[in-house]
C-alpha positions in Angstrom: 79.0 8.9 -79.4 77.9 12.5 -78.8 74.9 12.0 -81.0 73.8 8.9 -79.1 74.1 10.8 -75.8 72.0 13.7 -77.2 69.4 11.3 -78.5 69.2 9.5 -75.1 68.8 12.9 -73.3 66.0 13.9 -75.7 64.3 10.5 -75.2 64.5 10.8 -71.4 63.2 14.4 -71.6 60.2 13.4 -73.8 59.3 10.5 -71.5 59.5 12.6 -68.3 57.3 15.3 -69.9 54.8 12.6 -70.9 54.8 11.3 -67.4 54.0 14.7 -65.8 51.6 15.8 -68.6 49.1 13.0 -67.7 45.6 14.2 -67.1 45.3 14.9 -63.4 41.7 16.2 -63.6 40.2 12.7 -63.4 37.8 12.3 -60.5 39.6 10.7 -57.7 37.7 8.1 -55.6 36.2 9.8 -52.6 37.7 8.7 -49.4 35.1 8.2 -46.7 35.9 9.7 -43.3 36.5 7.5 -40.3 34.6 8.2 -37.2 36.5 8.4 -33.9 35.1 6.4 -31.0 36.4 6.7 -27.5 35.8 5.2 -24.0 33.6 7.5 -21.8 35.8 6.6 -18.8 39.2 6.6 -20.6 39.2 9.4 -23.3 42.7 8.3 -24.3 41.4 5.0 -25.7 40.4 6.0 -29.3 39.4 3.7 -32.2 38.2 4.2 -35.7 35.1 2.1 -35.2 32.7 0.9 -32.5 34.1 -1.7 -30.0 35.1 -2.2 -26.4 37.6 -0.3 -24.3 40.7 -2.4 -23.7 41.1 -1.0 -20.2 37.6 -1.4 -18.7 35.5 -3.2 -21.3 32.9 -0.5 -21.7 31.4 0.2 -25.1 33.1 2.9 -27.1 31.0 5.9 -28.0 31.4 8.7 -30.5 33.9 11.2 -29.3 32.5 14.6 -28.3 34.2 16.2 -31.3 32.5 13.7 -33.6 29.1 14.3 -31.9 29.5 18.1 -32.4 30.6 17.6 -36.1 27.5 15.5 -36.7 25.2 18.2 -35.2 26.7 21.0 -37.2 27.2 19.6 -40.7 25.3 17.3 -43.1 26.6 13.8 -42.8 26.3 10.9 -45.2 26.7 7.3 -44.2 26.5 3.9 -45.9 23.3 2.0 -45.1 25.3 -1.2 -44.8 28.4 0.2 -43.1 27.2 3.0 -40.7 30.8 3.7 -39.7 31.6 4.7 -43.2 30.7 8.4 -43.3 31.4 11.5 -45.2 30.4 15.2 -45.3 29.7 14.8 -49.1 27.6 12.5 -51.2 29.5 9.6 -52.7 30.1 5.9 -52.6 30.9 3.6 -49.7 34.6 2.5 -49.9 33.6 -1.0 -48.7 30.6 -1.9 -50.8 30.3 0.9 -53.3 26.7 1.7 -52.3 25.5 5.3 -52.4 26.0 7.2 -49.1 22.6 8.4 -47.7 22.1 11.5 -45.6 22.0 10.9 -41.9 18.9 12.5 -40.4 19.5 14.4 -37.2 17.0 13.8 -34.5 16.6 17.3 -33.0 15.6 17.1 -29.3 15.0 20.7 -28.5 12.8 20.5 -25.4 13.9 19.1 -22.1 12.7 18.8 -18.5 14.5 21.2 -16.1 14.5 18.5 -13.4 15.3 15.5 -15.6 17.6 16.7 -18.5 17.6 13.2 -19.9 13.9 13.5 -20.8 13.9 15.2 -24.2 11.4 15.8 -27.0 11.0 17.3 -30.4 8.0 19.3 -29.3 6.7 21.0 -26.1 4.9 18.7 -23.7 5.1 17.2 -20.2 8.0 15.3 -18.5 7.2 11.6 -18.3 8.8 11.4 -14.8 7.5 14.4 -12.9 4.8 16.0 -15.2 6.6 19.4 -15.4 6.4 21.3 -18.7 9.3 20.6 -21.1 11.2 23.8 -21.9 13.6 24.7 -24.6 17.0 23.2 -23.9 19.7 25.7 -22.9 21.5 25.1 -26.2 18.3 25.9 -28.2 17.6 29.0 -26.1 21.1 30.2 -26.9 20.7 29.5 -30.6 17.4 31.4 -30.7 18.9 34.3 -28.8 21.8 34.5 -31.3 19.6 34.1 -34.3 17.4 37.1 -33.6 16.3 39.0 -36.8 14.7 42.4 -36.9 12.6 43.7 -39.8 10.6 46.7 -40.7 6.8 46.3 -40.2 6.2 48.1 -43.5 9.1 46.7 -45.6 9.7 43.0 -44.8 12.7 42.9 -47.2 14.6 45.3 -44.8 16.2 43.1 -42.1 19.0 43.3 -39.6 20.6 41.2 -36.9 20.3 44.1 -34.4 17.6 46.7 -33.6 17.7 49.9 -35.6 15.7 52.0 -38.1 14.4 51.0 -41.5 16.5 52.4 -44.3 13.4 53.1 -46.5 10.9 54.7 -44.0 12.8 55.3 -40.8 10.5 53.1 -38.6 11.9 51.1 -35.8 12.8 47.5 -36.8 10.8 44.9 -34.8 12.0 41.5 -33.7 10.7 38.7 -35.9 9.1 35.7 -34.2 11.1 32.5 -34.7 
């Protein structure tokens, strides 16, 4: 009887070791991220996909957080299911198609009188004819991204004014 118990314990131990010793390095299927959509009038109404607000019937739009995420990081989406997105390349969880990079449409110039009038390049406002200027966000980015370099040694750079470590000359601001 004691031998049977020992044999059973050994068998259970071996089976449990086999269970936990399985190869866990197999590539797991990538889970696509769900976008969050919300009502512009009722920010509490949030859904995982586009649709209508249950309270007022307005179309749901990407939440501000999702918009900001899309601006900052590379995003990949399924050509057939645009709501299926990820920050990495991979396959769509619905149709198994390759996710394609979502191109960001940078609108860096805007009219100071009509902020809704934007463009990718400098030009004139279509409503009032004023020159389009860099948007405030773009101005701030360019201010933050200032780079200074030595006129004689272009490999010597800094994010603030100073002296070149090789020749002692003043570092000059690089044009963006």
